[in-house]
C-alpha positions in Angstrom: -8.2 -14.1 1.8 -7.3 -12.1 4.8 -6.2 -8.4 4.7 -5.0 -6.4 7.7 -5.1 -2.6 7.2 -1.8 -1.4 8.8 -2.2 2.3 7.9 -4.3 4.7 5.9 -2.4 8.0 5.7 -0.6 9.7 2.9 3.0 10.7 3.2 3.9 12.2 6.5 1.2 10.3 8.4 -1.4 12.0 10.6 -0.3 14.0 12.4 2.7 15.0 10.3 5.6 15.9 12.6 6.1 19.5 11.2 2.4 20.4 10.5 -0.1 22.3 12.6 -3.0 22.1 10.1 -6.5 21.4 11.5 -6.1 17.7 10.5 -2.8 17.3 12.3 -3.8 19.4 15.3 -7.0 17.4 15.6 -5.1 14.2 15.6 -2.8 15.4 18.4 -5.7 16.5 20.5 -7.7 13.3 19.7 -5.3 10.3 19.4 -8.1 8.1 17.9 -7.7 10.2 14.7 -4.1 9.3 14.2 -3.3 7.4 11.1 -0.1 5.7 10.1 1.2 5.5 6.5 -0.9 3.5 4.2 -0.1 -0.2 4.1 -1.7 -3.7 4.1 -0.7 -7.1 5.3 -1.8 -10.0 3.2 -1.9 -13.6 4.4 -0.4 -15.8 1.8 -0.4 -19.2 3.4 -0.4 -20.9 6.8 1.3 -18.3 9.0 2.9 -16.4 6.2 2.3 -12.7 5.5 3.4 -10.1 3.0 3.4 -6.4 3.7 2.1 -4.2 0.8 4.3 -1.1 0.9 7.0 -0.9 3.6 6.4 2.4 5.4 8.5 4.4 7.9 5.9 3.1 10.5 6.5 -0.6 9.7 8.0 -1.5 13.1 5.0 -0.2 15.0 2.5 -1.5 12.4 3.9 -5.0 12.9 3.8 -4.7 16.7 0.2 -3.6 16.6 -0.9 -6.9 14.9 -0.4 -10.1 16.9 -0.7 -12.1 13.7 2.6 -10.5 12.6 4.5 -11.1 15.8 7.5 -13.5 15.8 7.5 -17.0 17.2 7.5 -19.7 18.3 11.2 -19.7 17.4 13.3 -16.8 18.8 13.9 -15.2 15.4 11.0 -16.9 13.5 8.8 -14.4 11.8 5.7 -14.8 9.7 6.6 -11.7 7.7 8.0 -13.2 4.5 8.4 -10.1 2.3 7.2 -6.9 0.9 5.1 -6.0 -2.2 5.5 -2.5 -3.6 3.0 -0.5 -5.6 5.5 2.3 -6.3 8.9 3.7 -5.4 7.8 6.6 -3.2 9.8 7.1 0.0 6.7 6.7 2.2 6.2 3.2 0.7 9.8 2.0 0.7 11.8 3.4 3.6 10.5 0.6 5.8 12.4 -2.0 3.8 15.6 -0.8 5.6 13.8 -1.2 8.9 13.5 -5.0 8.1 17.3 -5.4 7.9 17.3 -7.6 11.0 15.6 -10.4 9.0 17.9 -13.2 7.8 16.2 -13.0 4.4 13.5 -11.0 2.7 11.6 -11.0 -0.5 10.8 -7.7 -2.2 8.3 -7.8 -5.1 8.2 -4.8 -7.4 8.0 -3.8 -11.0 11.2 -3.3 -12.9 11.4 0.5 -12.8 10.6 0.5 -9.0 13.3 -2.0 -8.4 15.9 -0.1 -10.4 15.1 3.1 -8.6 15.6 1.5 -5.2 18.9 -0.2 -6.3 20.4 2.6 -8.5 19.1 5.8 -6.8 18.7 4.8 -3.2 21.4 2.1 -3.3 19.2 -0.1 -1.2 20.8 -3.3 -2.3 24.3 -2.1 -1.3 23.0 -0.7 2.0 21.2 -3.9 3.0 23.7 -6.5 1.7 25.8 -6.4 5.0 22.7 -7.1 7.0 20.4 -9.4 5.2 19.8 -11.4 2.1 17.2 -9.7 -0.1 15.6 -11.6 -3.0 14.0 -9.3 -5.7 11.1 -10.6 -7.7 9.4 -8.8 -10.5 5.7 -8.0 -10.1 4.0 -9.2 -13.3 2.1 -6.7 -15.4 0.3 -9.3 -17.4 -1.0 -12.6 -16.0 -0.6 -13.6 -12.4 1.9 -15.5 -10.2 1.8 -17.0 -6.7 2.3 -14.4 -4.0 4.6 -16.6 -2.0 7.7 -18.2 -3.6 10.9 -19.9 -2.7 13.8 -17.7 -1.5 16.9 -19.4 -2.8 20.4 -18.9 -1.6 20.2 -19.9 2.0 20.6 -23.2 3.8 17.5 -25.4 4.1 18.0 -25.4 7.9 17.3 -21.6 8.1 14.2 -21.0 10.2 14.0 -17.2 10.3 10.7 -17.5 8.4 8.1 -20.1 8.4 8.2 -22.8 5.6 8.0 -21.5 2.0 5.3 -22.4 -0.4 1.9 -20.8 -1.0 -0.5 -23.2 0.5 -3.4 -20.8 0.0 -2.6 -20.4 -3.7 -3.0 -16.6 -3.5 -1.9 -14.9 -6.7 -0.9 -11.4 -7.5 -0.5 -9.1 -10.5 0.2 -5.4 -11.0 -1.9 -3.1 -13.1 0.0 0.0 -14.3 -1.8 3.2 -13.4 0.8 5.9 -13.7 4.2 6.8 -15.0 4.7 9.2 -12.0 8.3 8.9 -10.7 9.4 9.8 -7.2 11.3 13.1 -6.9 14.6 11.3 -6.4 14.2 9.6 -9.7 12.6 12.4 -11.7 15.0 12.0 -14.6 14.6 8.2 -14.8 13.2 6.7 -18.1 9.5 6.8 -18.7 7.5 3.7 -17.8 3.8 3.2 -17.2 4.6 0.8 -14.3 6.1 3.3 -11.9 2.8 3.1 -10.1 0.6 0.1 -10.1 -2.6 -1.2 -8.6 -2.2 -4.5 -6.9 -4.6 -7.3 -7.7 -4.9 -10.2 -5.3 -6.8 -13.3 -6.3 -7.6 -16.4 -4.3 -8.5 -19.3 -6.7 -9.7 -21.4 -3.8 -12.5 -19.1 -3.0 -12.7 -16.9 -6.1 -12.2 -13.8 -4.0 -10.4 -10.8 -5.5 -9.1 -7.6 -3.9 -7.8 -4.5 -5.6 -5.4 -2.1 -3.8 -4.4 1.2 -5.4 -3.2 3.8 -2.8 -2.0 6.1 -5.6 -4.1 6.8 -8.7 -3.2 9.5 -11.3 -5.5 7.9 -13.8 -8.3 5.3 -14.2 -7.2 3.1 -17.2 -9.4 0.5 -18.8 -7.5 -2.4 -17.2 -8.1 -0.9 -13.8 -11.8 -0.5 -14.5 -12.1 -4.1 -15.6 -10.3 -5.3 -12.5 -12.4 -3.1 -10.2 -15.6 -4.4 -11.9 -14.5 -8.0 -11.2 -13.3 -7.4 -7.6 -15.0 -8.2 -4.3 -13.1 -5.4 -2.5 -11.6 -2.2 -3.9 -9.3 -0.1 -1.7 -8.2 3.1 -3.5 -6.5 6.4 -3.3 -8.4 8.9 -1.2 -5.5 11.4 -0.8 -7.6 14.5 -1.6 -11.3 15.2 -1.3 -11.3 17.6 -4.4 -8.9 18.7 -7.1 -8.3 22.2 -5.6 -7.6 21.0 -2.1 -3.7 21.2 -2.3 -3.9 24.8 -3.6 -6.7 25.8 -1.3 -4.9 24.6 1.8 -1.5 26.0 0.7 0.4 22.8 0.6 1.1 22.9 -3.1 0.8 25.1 -6.2 -0.5 22.1 -8.1 -3.9 20.4 -8.1 -4.6 16.9 -6.8 -4.4 15.5 -10.3 -1.3 17.5 -10.9 0.3 15.8 -7.9 -0.7 12.4 -9.2 -3.8 11.7 -7.2 -7.4 11.6 -8.6 -9.6 13.4 -6.2 -12.6 11.8 -4.5 -15.2 14.4 -5.6 -15.6 16.4 -8.7 -15.2 16.1 -12.5 -12.3 13.6 -12.3 -13.5 12.2 -8.9 -13.4 8.5 -8.1 -16.5 8.4 -5.8 -19.0 8.1 -8.7 -16.9 5.4 -10.3 -16.8 3.4 -7.0 -20.5 3.9 -6.4 -21.3 2.0 -9.6 -19.3 -1.1 -8.5 -20.8 -4.1 -6.8 -17.6 -4.5 -4.7 -17.0 -3.3 -1.2 -15.2 0.0 -1.7 -13.0 1.9 0.7 -10.7 4.9 0.6 -7.1 4.9 2.0 -4.0 7.1 1.8 -5.7 10.2 3.2 -3.7 13.4 3.3 -3.8 15.5 6.5 -5.7 18.2 4.6 -8.5 15.8 3.7 -11.7 16.6 5.6 -12.2 12.8 6.0 -9.5 12.7 8.7 -12.2 14.3 11.0 -14.7 11.6 11.9 -17.4 14.3 12.3 -16.9 15.8 8.8 -20.0 15.9 6.6 -18.1 14.3 3.8 -18.4 10.9 5.6 -22.2 11.1 5.1 -21.8 11.9 1.4 -19.7 8.7 1.0 -22.0 6.6 3.1 -25.0 7.6 0.8 -22.9 6.2 -2.1 -22.1 3.0 -0.2 -18.4 3.9 0.2 -16.3 3.5 3.3 -13.2 5.1 4.7 -10.7 2.5 5.8 -9.2 2.9 9.2 -6.0 1.6 10.9 -6.4 -1.8 12.3 -9.3 -2.8 10.0 -9.5 -6.5 9.2 -11.0 -7.5 5.8 -11.9 -11.1 5.2 -13.0 -12.2 1.7 
């Protein structure tokens, strides 16, 4: 299993265009601190890749990775589709950026799909440009990551041949019923936000990706205990960070993100796992955006890493 870390920032990226906080100012002064919106690319089979969460940075994120570049055909791309962990704008706006594709798969839970189709009208917007195939992300059991994309002539070569030669399988673990603001009145469902479990039966390797965590349910704990690599929500260092920095009147947990440190913190949970553990989805107020921050040493003592843009993880 091969994972490419395309980005590691929370909504707005680092720096955020309208923010002059110390995290954003530091990133402007020191470009190596810049972080794009949190996303992964997962290799599904020979030359085929799926992007986990399509961010506003997706064009640059693809250009930064030679593995995702088109070729050898003029419009032949190894990017076969997108897997979504939620319906937030910073994880879905990039789908529209992929409209130049002749066809595209989007894999998401039912409430996420309905929000994108009914609230953002993404299906109607994209229909004149490309053929989008929607697949439901299973909440129970697993299914192959790659699949056939019906409805187009067999001669179409805009993507490399279908079929998951690696056998990589996916499933979604519901972790939150938190809806995006544009769908605040939508029906309740515990699968508005999921953790993505990736399993390679050929090697037995398992990865867990959860860039947004409002809770740590039993199913997530079981999946984390069985995983070889766990990449989770590191939006805020502690629960009071949003209020202390003035970005919100709510706490981190109130905003739908378990903090790293503190009573509800995830660091102690991760430290007890045997997996390689990393944080992603860092907010610009998080001290971890400064490479010299003492919080990095605290995590290192627990055996926990902070993911960075461009990281390659092979399992």
